[in-house]
N, C-alpha and C positions, 0 to 999 in steps of 0.2 A: 504494500500500500504506500502511497505517497502522501505526505502531509502537506497541508496548504502552504506552510512556511518554507518547505524545502524543495518542492516540485520534483520529488523523486518518483520513480515508476511505481505503479501499484504493486503490492505484494499480496500473496495468497493469505487470507485471514486464517486459514487452517494451520498456518505455520507460526502463529503468534506466540508470544511468550506468555508467562503466567506469573501471578503473585498471590500470596495468601493473606487473607484478612477476615475479620468477623463480618458476617453478612446477615441481613434480615432473614428470619426463618421462613418467610413466605416467598423468598426470591425463587427458590426452586419450583414451588407450586405455580408461580406466575409463569415461569418458563414453560411449564407443561401446557399452558393455554396458548402459547405463541404458535403461529403457523407461518410457514414460508410464503404461502400464497396470500395475495391481497384480497380484501373483502370485495364482494360483488356489489359495489355502490356506484359504478359508472365512472369512477376516477382511476386513471392510470397511475399506479403506484409502483415504486421500487424501494429496495432496501439500500440504505446509505450508512456509512460509518463516519462518525464525528470523533475527532481527537479531543481528549480532555486532559486536564492536569492530573497527575498521578494521585490516586486516592479519592478523586472527586466524582467518580463514575456514578455512584448511587445518588449523590446530591444533584448532579446534572439531570439524571433521569427524573427525580422528584420535581425539580424546578421546572423542567420542560412540561411535565404533565399539569402542574398547578397553573403556570403562566398561560399555557395554551387554553385551559378551561376559562381562565379569567378574561382572555381576549376573544373568546368564542372561536378559537382555531383548533379545538380538540378533535374536531372531525377530520382534520387534515393529518394529524399524527395518529395513525391507526394502531401502531405497535412500537414498543420500545423494549430493547433487550440488552441487559448486561450479562453476558454468558458466564455462569459460575459452575464449579464442580466441587465436590467434597473431597478433602484429602485427610489422611490419618497420619498422626505422628505421635511419638512418645515424648512426654515432658515430665520430668520428676517422677518417672515410673508409672505415669498415668497415660492411658490412650486418650488423645484429644482429636476431635473432629473439627476442622475449620473449613472455611470457604476460600477457594482460589479462583481468581479470574482467568478465563481463557485468554483474554486479550487486554491486559491492563492498559489503561489510558484510552480505551475506545468504548463508545456506546453505539449500538446499532438502532437505526430508525427506519420504519416503513412509512414513507411520506409520498406525496404526489411527485411524479417524474419531473425532472428539471425544476427543483425547488428554487433555483436562482431566478426563475421567472415569476415567483410569487413573493413580492416584496415583504408582506407581513410575516409570512412563514420564515423567509430567509433572515429577516431581522431578529425574529424571536429566537431562532436557534443560535445564530452567531453572537447575540448579545446575552445569552444565558451564562451566568457566572460559572467559570470552570471550563467552558468550551473554548478551544483554541482554533477550531476550523474544521471544515469538511475534508475528507480524504479525496484528493483530486487536485485540480488547478484552483487558482484563486477565484475564478469566475464560473467554473463548471464542475461540480462534484461528479465523481465516478461512481455509478451504482454498482452494487454487488449482485451476483447471480443468485437466483433462488436456490440453486443447487448448493451453493456455499452455505446459505442460511440453514437449509435442510440438514446438511452434514453436521453443522454445529448443534442443531436441535437433537439429532439422532445421538450424538455423542453425550449430550447432557442426560438424555433419557436412559441411555444404556448404562450410565454410571450411577444412576439413582439407586440408593440403597447399598452401593458397593464403593465405599470411600477408597480413593486411590492413595496408596502410600506416598508420602512426601519424600522425594529423593534428595538427601543431603549428606550422603556418605561418600567416603573416599577409600580407595584401595590402601591397605596397610593401616587404616585407622583402627585404633584400639577401642573396643566396645564391650559392654556387659550384656549378657543374655538375661532377660528378666522374666521370660515365660517359656513353658514347655519343659521337656525332659532335661534340657541343659541349662535350666535357670540357675543363675548365680555364677556361671562360668564366664571367664574373661578371656578375650582373644582378639586376634587381628583379622580384619576383613581381607579375604583372599579373592573374592569375586562378587560382583554386583550384577543382579539381573533385574533391571528396571521394569521390564515387561511383566515379569511374574511377581515383582515386589518382594524379592527374596535376596538373601546374602549367603555366601559360603564363608564361614568363619573358622579360622584355625585355632583350636583350643587344645589344652593339654589334658589328656585323659590317660590315667595310669602311666604317667611320665612319658607319654608319647604325643606328639602333635597329631591331631585328628581333624579332618575337615567335616564340619556339620553345617547343615542348611537350615536357616531360620528365615522367618518373614520380617520385613522392616519393623513392624510394630512390636516384635518380640525382643527388640534390643534397645539399648539407650547408650548415648555417648558417655564417655568417662571424662 
């Protein structure tokens, strides 16, 4: 994606970065109601991404919804999405579930095509506190494909109820196993499998180094 300020070429949203933060409990349920397709109301709509200051995504979403309603423009913003997923990590021996943004610094909007041709809508979005601009050129935002949005929605829904382990380990890092048959053993990480959410750890058993496999949430850093 290209930001308004830099004029870079668009990037694929599905390759965005992510960050962890606390999130409203209803964020995931709201995402479940989002559809990639536009409502059948006679208005040609597309999905667009706007760039925001880091950590301001939820505030931007709320302010857009409130201000649009106050100005009578809420019929133009049909859907707003801040994609989130659950991640699991261990802190102080306790398993903690937190929310992580798929694309930190971005909010996705479904609005009429060519929003630059609607002065009121254009001004509303660009003047919302925390918004730094549309993705695209300064004068013409680049819309996203419905397939990109559908892919994001599918990912959110497939992960619902299955928190993804937070990957913050390094090879040779010393950790303590806190759950399972090897609880209380201390060892060094020998292998990291991010896809499976597991580690192979070298621990000393009967005075011999042995490789054991554990899941991310079963260990903690020392």
